[in-house]
Backbone as JSON, one array per atom type, in Angstrom:
{
  "sequence": "XXXXXXXXXXXXXXXXXXXXXXXXXXXXXXXXXXXXXXXXXXXXXXXXXXXXXXXXXXXXXXXXXXXXXXXXXXXXXXXXXXXXXXXXXXXXXXXXXXXXXXXXXXXXXXXXXXXXXXXXXXXXXXXXXXXXXXXXXXXXXXXXXXXXXXXXXXXXXXXXXXXXXXXXXXXXXXXXXXXXXXXXXXXXXXXXXXXXXXXXXXXXXXXXXXXXXXXXXXXXXXXXXXXXXXXXXXXXXXXXXXXXXXXXXXXXXXXXXX",
  "N": [[0.84, -1.11, 0.12], [0.69, 2.3, -0.77], [0.65, 5.16, 0.98], [-0.54, 8.64, 1.34], [-0.28, 11.3, 2.45], [-1.7, 14.59, 3.12], [-0.96, 17.44, 4.58], [-3.35, 20.31, 6.01], [-4.35, 23.21, 6.99], [-6.56, 22.95, 8.57], [-7.41, 20.74, 8.18], [-5.84, 17.16, 7.98], [-5.34, 15.22, 5.55], [-5.44, 11.58, 4.61], [-4.5, 9.05, 2.47], [-4.79, 5.74, 0.93], [-3.4, 3.68, -1.26], [-3.7, 0.79, -3.48], [-2.19, -1.08, -6.02], [-2.62, 0.84, -7.67], [-5.01, 2.08, -7.24], [-7.34, 4.06, -5.51], [-8.04, 2.84, -2.43], [-9.1, 4.02, -0.07], [-9.76, 6.72, 1.91], [-9.39, 9.29, 4.37], [-9.79, 11.71, 6.9], [-8.23, 13.77, 9.51], [-8.07, 15.95, 12.37], [-5.86, 19.05, 12.04], [-3.76, 19.37, 14.61], [-2.07, 21.69, 16.42], [-1.21, 21.14, 18.76], [-0.36, 18.21, 19.08], [1.81, 15.49, 19.4], [4.51, 13.8, 18.56], [3.78, 11.2, 19.15], [1.38, 11.22, 19.38], [0.36, 11.61, 17.11], [1.1, 9.17, 15.72], [-0.4, 7.83, 16.75], [-3.0, 8.31, 16.28], [-2.85, 8.3, 13.63], [-2.43, 5.17, 13.19], [-4.86, 4.09, 14.01], [-6.83, 5.54, 12.16], [-6.11, 3.94, 9.9], [-6.64, 1.52, 10.99], [-9.48, 1.69, 10.97], [-10.05, 1.66, 8.51], [-9.33, -0.79, 7.86], [-6.86, -1.39, 7.44], [-3.43, -1.7, 8.04], [0.04, -0.41, 9.81], [1.71, -2.04, 8.59], [1.1, -2.85, 5.88], [2.06, -0.58, 4.68], [4.02, 0.19, 2.01], [5.32, 2.61, 0.74], [5.53, 6.02, 0.75], [4.12, 9.62, 0.72], [4.31, 12.75, 1.43], [2.62, 15.96, 1.74], [2.64, 19.42, 2.44], [1.17, 22.3, 3.68], [1.55, 23.35, 6.79], [4.35, 23.87, 8.15], [4.91, 23.54, 10.57], [4.04, 21.47, 11.59], [4.62, 19.59, 9.75], [7.4, 18.09, 10.22], [6.69, 16.69, 12.51], [4.36, 15.39, 11.72], [5.67, 13.85, 9.94], [7.47, 12.41, 11.13], [6.26, 10.52, 13.23], [4.99, 9.03, 11.18], [7.56, 7.46, 10.34], [7.85, 6.51, 12.91], [5.88, 3.97, 12.58], [6.39, 2.96, 9.98], [9.04, 1.45, 7.9], [9.28, 2.3, 5.59], [10.24, 4.07, 2.4], [9.26, 7.61, 2.63], [8.37, 10.04, 0.87], [8.8, 13.45, 0.35], [6.62, 16.35, -0.78], [8.19, 18.85, -2.34], [11.18, 21.23, -3.55], [13.2, 19.14, -5.65], [11.58, 17.09, -5.95], [10.01, 15.64, -8.74], [7.51, 16.8, -10.8], [6.28, 17.07, -13.11], [5.62, 19.62, -14.01], [6.27, 23.12, -15.04], [7.34, 25.41, -13.13], [6.07, 28.84, -12.99], [6.79, 30.98, -11.36], [7.84, 33.35, -8.93], [8.91, 32.59, -6.73], [9.44, 29.58, -6.07], [9.39, 27.83, -4.25], [7.6, 28.79, -2.32], [5.15, 28.02, -3.15], [2.21, 26.24, -2.43], [2.03, 22.94, -1.1], [-0.34, 21.72, -1.98], [-1.65, 22.63, -4.21], [0.0, 22.37, -6.15], [0.05, 19.47, -6.43], [-3.1, 19.29, -6.89], [-2.92, 20.22, -8.91], [-1.44, 18.72, -10.87], [-3.1, 16.33, -10.65], [-5.16, 17.67, -12.0], [-4.54, 17.78, -14.27], [-4.24, 15.52, -15.34], [-6.97, 14.93, -16.02], [-7.17, 16.89, -17.66], [-6.23, 18.77, -20.18], [-5.28, 21.55, -20.08], [-5.93, 24.68, -20.71], [-6.21, 25.73, -16.86], [-7.64, 26.12, -13.82], [-7.19, 25.32, -10.56], [-9.03, 25.16, -7.93], [-8.68, 25.24, -4.17], [-9.88, 24.43, -1.43], [-9.87, 25.2, 2.11], [-9.0, 26.49, 5.06], [-8.45, 29.08, 4.12], [-9.21, 30.01, 0.59], [-7.74, 28.67, -2.55], [-6.62, 29.84, -5.56], [-5.26, 28.72, -8.46], [-3.4, 28.87, -11.82], [-2.8, 27.05, -14.62], [-1.36, 27.09, -17.81], [-1.86, 26.74, -20.92], [0.58, 25.58, -21.8], [1.09, 23.79, -19.98], [2.2, 25.07, -17.47], [2.71, 25.89, -14.48], [1.57, 29.28, -13.51], [0.63, 30.8, -11.74], [-1.61, 32.57, -9.4], [-4.09, 33.2, -6.79], [-4.99, 34.13, -3.45], [-7.35, 33.84, -0.88], [-9.38, 34.63, 1.92], [-11.35, 31.78, 3.32], [-15.0, 31.12, 3.14], [-16.24, 30.35, 5.17], [-14.4, 30.89, 7.46], [-14.3, 33.83, 6.98], [-16.97, 34.21, 7.62], [-17.38, 33.18, 10.35], [-15.87, 35.04, 11.49], [-17.0, 37.21, 11.22], [-19.68, 36.8, 12.54], [-18.53, 36.41, 14.84], [-17.83, 38.84, 15.73], [-19.84, 40.3, 15.76], [-22.76, 41.56, 17.41], [-25.37, 40.61, 17.22], [-25.8, 38.78, 14.98], [-26.62, 35.54, 13.66], [-25.38, 31.98, 13.65], [-25.08, 30.38, 10.65], [-26.12, 27.62, 8.24], [-23.68, 26.05, 6.57], [-23.92, 24.48, 4.52], [-26.5, 24.76, 3.52], [-28.62, 25.9, 0.86], [-28.87, 28.98, -0.82], [-31.34, 31.45, -0.16], [-34.2, 31.55, -2.53], [-34.51, 34.08, -3.21], [-32.59, 37.06, -3.83], [-33.18, 39.15, -2.48], [-33.17, 39.28, 0.66], [-35.06, 38.48, 3.53], [-35.04, 37.97, 6.56], [-32.54, 38.23, 8.91], [-30.66, 35.71, 8.8], [-31.48, 34.95, 6.55], [-30.51, 36.72, 4.97], [-27.7, 36.64, 5.52], [-27.07, 34.13, 4.84], [-27.55, 34.51, 1.89], [-25.36, 36.08, 1.67], [-23.17, 34.37, 2.21], [-23.52, 32.02, 0.38], [-24.08, 33.62, -2.38], [-22.57, 35.62, -2.43], [-20.04, 34.45, -2.18], [-19.9, 32.67, -4.34], [-20.39, 34.87, -6.43], [-17.92, 36.16, -6.36], [-16.02, 34.13, -6.88], [-16.87, 33.53, -9.37], [-16.4, 36.29, -10.5], [-13.39, 36.36, -10.38], [-12.93, 33.98, -11.85], [-13.54, 35.05, -14.21], [-11.7, 36.81, -14.68], [-9.47, 34.89, -14.64], [-9.96, 33.9, -16.9], [-9.5, 35.51, -19.0], [-6.79, 36.01, -18.69], [-6.02, 33.42, -19.56], [-7.36, 32.15, -21.86], [-10.51, 31.47, -23.33], [-11.62, 28.95, -22.72], [-10.53, 28.0, -20.64], [-10.7, 25.43, -17.74], [-11.86, 24.72, -14.59], [-11.48, 23.09, -11.37], [-12.18, 21.92, -8.45], [-11.47, 21.4, -4.77], [-11.57, 20.26, -1.72], [-13.18, 22.06, 1.06], [-15.16, 23.4, -0.04], [-18.33, 24.38, -0.19], [-21.22, 22.37, -1.54], [-23.55, 24.2, -2.1], [-22.49, 26.45, -2.57], [-21.02, 26.04, -5.13], [-22.76, 25.09, -6.8], [-24.28, 27.69, -6.79], [-22.45, 29.01, -8.64], [-21.84, 30.62, -11.69], [-20.05, 29.96, -13.44], [-18.81, 26.75, -14.52], [-17.74, 24.62, -12.72], [-15.82, 22.03, -11.61], [-15.78, 19.49, -9.51], [-13.93, 17.68, -7.1], [-13.24, 15.35, -4.93], [-10.99, 14.04, -4.28], [-8.84, 15.5, -5.46], [-6.15, 16.4, -4.45], [-5.42, 14.2, -3.22], [-5.31, 12.49, -5.16], [-3.31, 13.79, -6.69], [-0.91, 13.66, -5.02], [-0.34, 10.74, -5.37], [0.23, 10.51, -7.95], [2.44, 12.18, -8.06], [4.4, 10.65, -6.33], [4.4, 8.25, -8.0], [5.92, 9.34, -9.99], [8.28, 9.4, -8.79], [9.37, 7.31, -7.49], [11.21, 5.6, -7.96], [13.85, 7.04, -7.15]],
  "CA": [[-0.46, 0.17, 0.13], [0.87, 3.35, -1.04], [0.17, 5.91, 1.86], [-0.32, 9.89, 0.89], [-0.61, 12.29, 3.67], [-1.59, 15.84, 2.93], [-1.41, 18.33, 5.96], [-3.78, 21.41, 5.67], [-4.77, 24.17, 8.06], [-7.86, 22.69, 9.01], [-7.32, 18.7, 8.57], [-4.75, 16.43, 7.79], [-5.93, 13.99, 4.66], [-4.52, 10.48, 4.33], [-5.27, 8.23, 1.54], [-4.29, 4.97, 0.94], [-3.34, 3.14, -2.54], [-2.89, -0.34, -3.68], [-2.51, -1.17, -7.59], [-2.57, 2.17, -8.4], [-6.64, 2.58, -7.03], [-7.29, 4.65, -3.93], [-8.8, 2.21, -1.3], [-9.25, 4.37, 1.55], [-9.51, 8.04, 2.15], [-10.06, 9.65, 5.66], [-9.22, 12.87, 7.48], [-7.68, 14.02, 10.79], [-7.81, 17.47, 12.68], [-4.3, 19.25, 12.36], [-3.79, 19.91, 15.72], [-0.66, 21.88, 16.6], [-0.81, 20.89, 20.1], [-0.16, 16.81, 19.19], [2.96, 15.38, 19.77], [4.89, 12.87, 17.32], [3.5, 9.71, 19.16], [-0.24, 11.4, 19.32], [-0.12, 11.7, 15.65], [1.36, 8.06, 15.31], [-1.59, 6.4, 17.16], [-4.24, 8.9, 15.35], [-2.67, 7.6, 12.03], [-3.02, 3.85, 13.5], [-6.1, 4.14, 14.64], [-7.21, 5.47, 10.95], [-5.97, 2.85, 9.19], [-7.72, 0.36, 11.46], [-10.72, 2.33, 10.77], [-10.63, 1.22, 7.05], [-9.01, -2.22, 7.52], [-5.39, -1.53, 7.04], [-2.26, -1.7, 9.13], [1.37, -0.02, 9.4], [2.66, -3.38, 7.8], [1.35, -2.72, 4.5], [2.65, 0.63, 4.12], [5.13, -0.12, 0.86], [5.82, 3.62, 0.72], [4.22, 7.26, 1.03], [4.3, 10.59, 0.37], [3.63, 13.62, 2.4], [2.44, 17.31, 1.3], [2.01, 20.11, 3.63], [1.06, 23.69, 4.2], [1.74, 23.63, 7.73], [5.31, 23.44, 8.47], [5.36, 23.11, 12.41], [3.45, 20.06, 11.69], [5.54, 18.48, 8.63], [8.33, 17.07, 11.17], [5.81, 15.66, 13.57], [3.81, 14.01, 11.15], [6.87, 12.84, 9.02], [8.59, 11.56, 12.08], [5.11, 9.8, 13.25], [4.9, 7.87, 9.6], [8.74, 7.06, 10.43], [7.36, 5.24, 13.74], [4.81, 2.82, 11.85], [6.83, 1.58, 9.22], [10.34, 1.63, 7.62], [9.16, 2.32, 3.9], [10.41, 5.49, 2.38], [8.3, 8.36, 2.77], [9.15, 11.33, 0.2], [8.23, 15.09, 0.47], [6.88, 17.18, -1.76], [8.94, 20.12, -2.67], [12.16, 20.99, -4.49], [13.68, 17.78, -5.38], [10.81, 16.16, -6.4], [9.35, 15.69, -10.2], [5.83, 16.82, -10.62], [5.89, 17.14, -14.58], [4.87, 20.77, -14.12], [7.2, 23.83, -14.77], [6.72, 26.13, -12.09], [6.89, 29.95, -13.57], [6.94, 31.55, -10.37], [9.11, 34.13, -8.4], [9.78, 32.19, -5.65], [8.7, 28.49, -6.47], [9.73, 27.19, -3.1], [6.37, 29.07, -1.61], [3.93, 27.3, -3.4], [1.69, 25.31, -1.52], [1.91, 21.44, -2.04], [-1.88, 20.98, -2.3], [-1.79, 23.52, -5.15], [0.84, 21.79, -7.11], [-0.85, 18.24, -6.2], [-4.27, 19.65, -7.41], [-2.95, 20.8, -10.59], [-1.3, 17.73, -11.22], [-4.4, 15.35, -10.61], [-6.31, 18.09, -12.56], [-4.11, 17.73, -15.85], [-4.62, 14.2, -15.93], [-7.91, 15.03, -16.79], [-7.75, 17.98, -18.79], [-4.69, 19.21, -20.82], [-5.01, 22.89, -19.77], [-5.45, 25.69, -19.39], [-6.93, 25.09, -16.11], [-7.36, 26.41, -12.81], [-7.28, 24.45, -9.46], [-9.14, 25.96, -6.69], [-8.19, 24.36, -3.02], [-10.86, 25.36, -0.32], [-9.67, 25.06, 3.33], [-9.28, 27.95, 5.71], [-8.46, 29.89, 2.89], [-9.24, 29.78, -0.67], [-6.3, 29.22, -3.04], [-6.69, 29.33, -6.87], [-3.52, 28.32, -9.09], [-3.64, 28.48, -12.83], [-1.83, 26.15, -15.25], [-1.74, 27.5, -18.78], [-2.42, 25.6, -22.31], [1.71, 24.91, -21.94], [1.12, 22.96, -18.74], [3.12, 25.87, -16.93], [1.81, 26.84, -13.38], [1.86, 30.8, -13.84], [0.19, 31.96, -10.79], [-3.11, 32.89, -8.93], [-4.76, 34.16, -5.83], [-5.37, 33.27, -2.14], [-8.23, 34.87, -0.01], [-9.9, 33.96, 3.36], [-12.32, 31.02, 3.04], [-16.08, 31.74, 3.38], [-16.11, 29.82, 6.52], [-13.63, 31.91, 8.18], [-14.77, 34.87, 6.97], [-18.37, 34.3, 8.06], [-17.13, 33.06, 11.65], [-15.1, 36.27, 11.92], [-18.34, 38.43, 11.12], [-20.49, 36.42, 13.63], [-18.22, 36.6, 16.5], [-17.53, 40.53, 16.29], [-21.08, 41.32, 16.09], [-23.91, 40.84, 18.85], [-27.04, 40.0, 16.75], [-25.69, 37.75, 13.84], [-26.54, 34.03, 14.22], [-24.7, 31.26, 12.81], [-26.18, 29.58, 9.53], [-25.5, 26.73, 8.0], [-22.7, 26.58, 5.37], [-24.53, 23.49, 3.54], [-27.58, 25.25, 2.9], [-28.56, 26.92, -0.12], [-29.43, 30.22, -0.88], [-32.93, 31.54, -0.77], [-34.73, 31.66, -3.76], [-34.46, 35.57, -4.13], [-31.35, 37.64, -3.4], [-33.65, 39.89, -1.27], [-33.22, 38.16, 1.99], [-36.27, 38.97, 4.17], [-34.52, 37.85, 7.63], [-31.06, 38.27, 9.18], [-30.46, 34.4, 8.39], [-31.74, 34.74, 4.98], [-29.33, 37.96, 4.35], [-26.83, 35.74, 5.86], [-27.23, 33.02, 3.6], [-26.96, 35.1, 0.58], [-24.28, 36.82, 1.42], [-22.42, 33.34, 2.06], [-23.39, 31.48, -0.84], [-24.17, 34.13, -3.68], [-21.54, 36.51, -2.35], [-18.97, 33.72, -2.66], [-20.34, 32.3, -5.75], [-20.09, 36.12, -7.07], [-16.42, 36.17, -6.14], [-15.4, 33.32, -7.66], [-17.38, 34.1, -11.0], [-15.35, 37.39, -10.85], [-12.11, 35.94, -10.49], [-13.05, 33.15, -12.76], [-13.65, 35.89, -15.51], [-10.1, 37.18, -14.98], [-8.35, 34.08, -15.04], [-10.35, 33.47, -18.08], [-9.04, 36.56, -19.57], [-5.41, 35.65, -19.03], [-5.53, 32.08, -20.12], [-8.3, 31.79, -22.51], [-12.11, 31.16, -22.78], [-11.9, 27.8, -22.76], [-10.17, 27.83, -19.23], [-11.37, 24.82, -16.82], [-11.95, 25.04, -13.01], [-11.24, 22.07, -10.68], [-12.13, 22.12, -7.11], [-11.6, 20.31, -4.02], [-11.84, 20.61, -0.44], [-14.17, 22.14, 1.71], [-15.89, 24.2, -1.0], [-20.05, 23.66, -0.43], [-21.82, 22.56, -2.88], [-24.49, 25.43, -2.36], [-21.93, 27.58, -3.28], [-20.67, 25.52, -6.19], [-23.73, 24.96, -7.63], [-24.52, 28.89, -7.17], [-21.47, 29.8, -9.78], [-22.36, 30.59, -13.24], [-18.87, 29.05, -13.95], [-18.64, 25.52, -14.64], [-16.39, 23.94, -11.63], [-15.74, 20.43, -11.83], [-15.57, 19.16, -7.93], [-12.76, 16.34, -7.35], [-12.97, 15.41, -3.62], [-9.72, 13.46, -3.61], [-7.91, 15.73, -6.27], [-4.87, 16.22, -4.04], [-4.74, 12.89, -2.67], [-4.6, 11.45, -6.58], [-2.11, 14.21, -7.35], [0.05, 13.15, -4.54], [-0.26, 9.54, -5.5], [1.17, 10.6, -9.3], [3.87, 12.26, -7.94], [5.0, 9.15, -5.88], [4.7, 7.31, -8.89], [7.07, 9.78, -10.95], [9.61, 9.68, -8.42], [9.22, 6.19, -6.78], [12.68, 5.03, -8.39], [14.92, 7.93, -6.86]],
  "C": [[0.9, 1.24, -0.04], [0.43, 4.87, -0.1], [0.45, 7.41, 1.63], [-0.8, 10.43, 2.02], [-0.56, 13.59, 3.21], [-2.08, 16.84, 4.22], [-1.89, 19.89, 5.21], [-4.01, 22.43, 6.9], [-5.87, 23.43, 8.84], [-7.57, 20.9, 9.6], [-6.27, 18.18, 7.72], [-5.37, 15.15, 6.7], [-5.26, 12.76, 4.19], [-5.52, 9.6, 3.52], [-4.29, 7.08, 1.22], [-4.59, 3.89, -0.72], [-3.18, 1.8, -2.74], [-3.29, -0.43, -5.43], [-2.97, -0.22, -8.1], [-4.38, 2.8, -8.29], [-6.41, 2.89, -5.58], [-8.58, 3.43, -3.16], [-9.36, 2.48, -0.06], [-8.93, 6.19, 1.45], [-10.07, 8.73, 3.5], [-9.29, 11.08, 6.38], [-8.83, 12.88, 9.17], [-7.75, 15.41, 11.05], [-6.08, 17.75, 12.78], [-4.45, 20.33, 13.33], [-2.34, 20.03, 16.12], [-0.16, 21.59, 17.93], [-0.39, 19.19, 20.37], [1.18, 16.51, 19.16], [3.14, 14.04, 18.55], [3.93, 11.42, 17.83], [1.85, 10.29, 19.2], [-0.58, 11.02, 17.72], [0.24, 10.11, 15.29], [0.03, 7.09, 15.59], [-2.74, 7.17, 16.45], [-4.32, 8.07, 13.84], [-3.15, 6.02, 12.18], [-4.37, 3.58, 13.63], [-7.29, 4.21, 13.06], [-7.15, 4.4, 10.13], [-6.78, 1.78, 9.53], [-8.92, 0.31, 10.89], [-10.88, 1.69, 9.17], [-9.8, -0.3, 6.62], [-7.68, -2.67, 6.96], [-4.54, -1.41, 8.23], [-0.79, -1.22, 8.57], [1.81, -0.91, 8.3], [2.39, -3.21, 6.56], [1.68, -1.56, 3.67], [4.12, 0.19, 3.23], [6.33, 1.48, 0.77], [5.07, 4.81, 1.19], [4.93, 8.63, 0.34], [3.56, 11.83, 1.1], [3.88, 15.04, 1.82], [2.18, 17.97, 2.6], [2.17, 21.64, 3.28], [1.27, 24.3, 5.54], [3.25, 23.31, 8.29], [5.69, 23.14, 10.03], [4.8, 21.96, 12.29], [4.13, 19.1, 10.79], [6.31, 17.39, 9.34], [7.81, 16.18, 11.85], [5.08, 14.54, 12.81], [4.8, 12.93, 10.54], [7.68, 11.67, 9.98], [7.6, 10.48, 12.77], [5.23, 8.88, 12.26], [6.27, 7.26, 10.0], [8.49, 5.84, 11.79], [6.89, 3.8, 13.39], [5.59, 2.13, 10.75], [8.62, 2.34, 8.53], [10.52, 1.72, 6.19], [9.87, 4.11, 3.47], [9.37, 6.25, 2.0], [9.26, 9.82, 1.95], [8.21, 12.57, 0.56], [8.14, 16.16, -0.34], [7.36, 18.59, -1.65], [10.13, 20.08, -3.75], [12.88, 19.74, -4.26], [12.85, 17.12, -6.36], [10.31, 16.49, -7.85], [7.96, 15.59, -10.15], [5.52, 16.88, -12.24], [5.3, 18.19, -15.22], [6.24, 21.65, -14.04], [6.5, 24.99, -14.06], [7.39, 27.63, -12.54], [5.98, 30.96, -12.31], [7.88, 32.16, -9.85], [9.97, 33.35, -7.58], [8.89, 30.38, -5.83], [8.29, 27.64, -4.82], [8.23, 27.29, -1.78], [5.13, 28.56, -2.17], [3.29, 26.38, -2.39], [1.58, 23.76, -2.09], [0.48, 21.16, -2.18], [-2.02, 21.48, -3.43], [-1.06, 22.57, -6.54], [0.18, 20.49, -7.48], [-2.46, 18.22, -6.95], [-4.13, 19.85, -8.97], [-2.38, 19.38, -11.35], [-2.14, 16.41, -11.57], [-5.34, 16.17, -11.82], [-5.6, 17.87, -14.25], [-3.89, 16.35, -16.33], [-5.58, 13.74, -16.41], [-7.97, 15.73, -17.57], [-6.48, 18.52, -19.06], [-4.61, 20.69, -20.5], [-5.75, 23.92, -20.81], [-6.47, 25.46, -18.24], [-6.62, 26.15, -14.82], [-8.01, 25.36, -11.49], [-7.98, 25.39, -8.27], [-9.33, 25.11, -5.26], [-9.17, 25.25, -1.91], [-10.39, 24.54, 1.4], [-9.87, 26.17, 4.22], [-9.18, 28.74, 5.13], [-8.76, 29.13, 1.76], [-8.44, 29.91, -1.74], [-7.04, 28.96, -4.68], [-5.45, 29.67, -7.61], [-3.78, 28.04, -10.53], [-2.49, 28.0, -13.44], [-2.3, 26.83, -16.91], [-1.66, 26.14, -19.82], [-0.63, 25.22, -22.36], [2.03, 23.93, -20.57], [2.03, 23.83, -17.92], [2.17, 26.15, -15.63], [2.58, 28.17, -13.37], [1.33, 31.34, -12.59], [-1.03, 31.82, -10.08], [-3.22, 33.31, -7.66], [-5.07, 33.26, -4.86], [-6.14, 34.74, -1.61], [-8.75, 33.76, 0.93], [-11.33, 33.02, 2.77], [-13.84, 31.69, 3.58], [-16.52, 31.35, 5.06], [-15.65, 30.55, 7.44], [-13.94, 33.02, 8.23], [-16.57, 35.16, 7.53], [-18.16, 33.79, 9.7], [-16.74, 34.57, 12.37], [-16.34, 37.21, 12.06], [-19.28, 38.01, 12.39], [-19.88, 37.0, 15.02], [-17.91, 38.25, 16.68], [-18.68, 41.11, 16.02], [-21.98, 40.46, 16.88], [-24.96, 40.3, 18.32], [-26.79, 38.85, 15.6], [-25.68, 36.64, 14.22], [-25.68, 33.22, 13.21], [-25.58, 30.67, 11.52], [-25.46, 28.34, 9.06], [-25.03, 26.75, 6.7], [-23.43, 25.41, 4.19], [-25.88, 23.87, 2.89], [-27.67, 26.37, 1.7], [-29.07, 28.21, -0.37], [-30.7, 30.25, -1.16], [-32.99, 32.08, -2.0], [-34.55, 33.34, -4.45], [-33.03, 36.28, -3.12], [-31.75, 38.73, -1.98], [-34.11, 39.21, -0.14], [-34.75, 38.85, 2.95], [-36.38, 38.75, 5.9], [-33.28, 37.98, 7.75], [-30.52, 37.11, 8.42], [-30.27, 34.44, 7.18], [-30.18, 35.91, 4.37], [-27.96, 37.22, 4.43], [-26.28, 34.76, 4.93], [-26.73, 33.59, 2.64], [-25.75, 35.91, 0.46], [-23.14, 35.43, 1.54], [-22.43, 32.95, 0.83], [-23.51, 32.35, -2.01], [-22.91, 35.06, -3.47], [-19.86, 35.69, -2.6], [-18.84, 33.28, -3.97], [-19.8, 33.66, -6.65], [-18.53, 36.23, -7.49], [-15.82, 35.35, -7.0], [-15.72, 33.54, -9.13], [-16.69, 35.14, -11.59], [-14.09, 37.19, -11.02], [-11.98, 34.91, -11.54], [-12.84, 33.75, -14.41], [-12.24, 36.41, -15.44], [-9.08, 36.07, -15.46], [-8.73, 33.76, -16.74], [-9.43, 34.72, -19.31], [-7.61, 36.62, -19.82], [-5.08, 34.42, -19.91], [-6.23, 31.54, -21.12], [-9.55, 31.42, -22.24], [-12.29, 29.7, -22.53], [-11.28, 26.82, -21.29], [-11.3, 26.54, -18.33], [-11.03, 24.7, -15.3], [-12.5, 24.0, -12.36], [-11.3, 22.66, -9.44], [-12.11, 21.49, -6.59], [-11.5, 20.96, -2.48], [-13.19, 21.26, 0.01], [-15.03, 23.78, 1.03], [-17.79, 23.76, -1.05], [-20.25, 23.67, -1.42], [-23.0, 23.77, -2.97], [-23.64, 26.45, -2.85], [-21.18, 27.12, -4.75], [-21.68, 25.51, -6.87], [-24.54, 26.89, -8.03], [-23.94, 29.88, -8.38], [-22.16, 29.47, -11.13], [-21.2, 30.14, -13.72], [-19.1, 27.46, -13.79], [-17.33, 24.9, -13.79], [-16.59, 22.49, -11.69], [-15.16, 19.79, -10.27], [-14.92, 17.59, -7.85], [-12.44, 16.48, -5.83], [-11.48, 14.93, -3.47], [-8.57, 13.74, -4.68], [-6.41, 15.89, -5.77], [-4.24, 15.15, -3.62], [-4.52, 11.94, -3.91], [-3.23, 12.37, -6.81], [-0.94, 13.59, -6.51], [0.36, 11.76, -4.9], [0.82, 9.44, -7.01], [2.46, 11.05, -9.17], [5.13, 11.53, -7.35], [5.51, 8.7, -6.77], [5.84, 7.99, -9.86], [8.46, 9.51, -10.33], [9.95, 8.36, -7.27], [10.71, 5.13, -6.9], [13.88, 5.93, -7.69], [15.8, 7.52, -5.63]]
}
């Protein structure tokens, strides 16, 4: 089994592949207080939940946007198995040229998402990765990663708004927006803002990406971007739940003999 681990600000996503087929994908909370041993225990429990064990791990790959957790999770993996664990970063081949001022600053999840999306679409394309933040990264028709946008995620923005105000209620992020943009209650107005506001923001950015990359640019999303927002977008968005996990596996395949 090949294990893929992606460390995000909110969740750690763990996938297991056998014969190039994803057999499970689960998530743990990203916990800055957890020790190496605690992460090892959580990983063992997650594997057991899906009928797997550390003894099955033949190799692995880790991607992270949380440097303070990377070393601990990697050390936890080394406690569980003796297999070679790759880390996404300089030195690993991805098949994509990075046309950035500082490629080392690129989030691993965006690179992995682009690798997986290119296996489905030749480009140009934009990968939308939603976690605590929403990141959009563009790949041109030459399959070069050429830049993008980072903005606060809708749930982060909504939580900040509710916490900083006296009378605004929490809303269900999975609920659809009301039929009309003319909200008739505070909750309806907030739901409109959360769903339609975020969708309009993404549509506006999509227009700008298309102006740079071409009208046929495809958009792929993964992570915690609620269905309600995706369906409210006028821009067609292909949602792939395991896009980053699949990208990690593809990068491992490209570098397994290194």
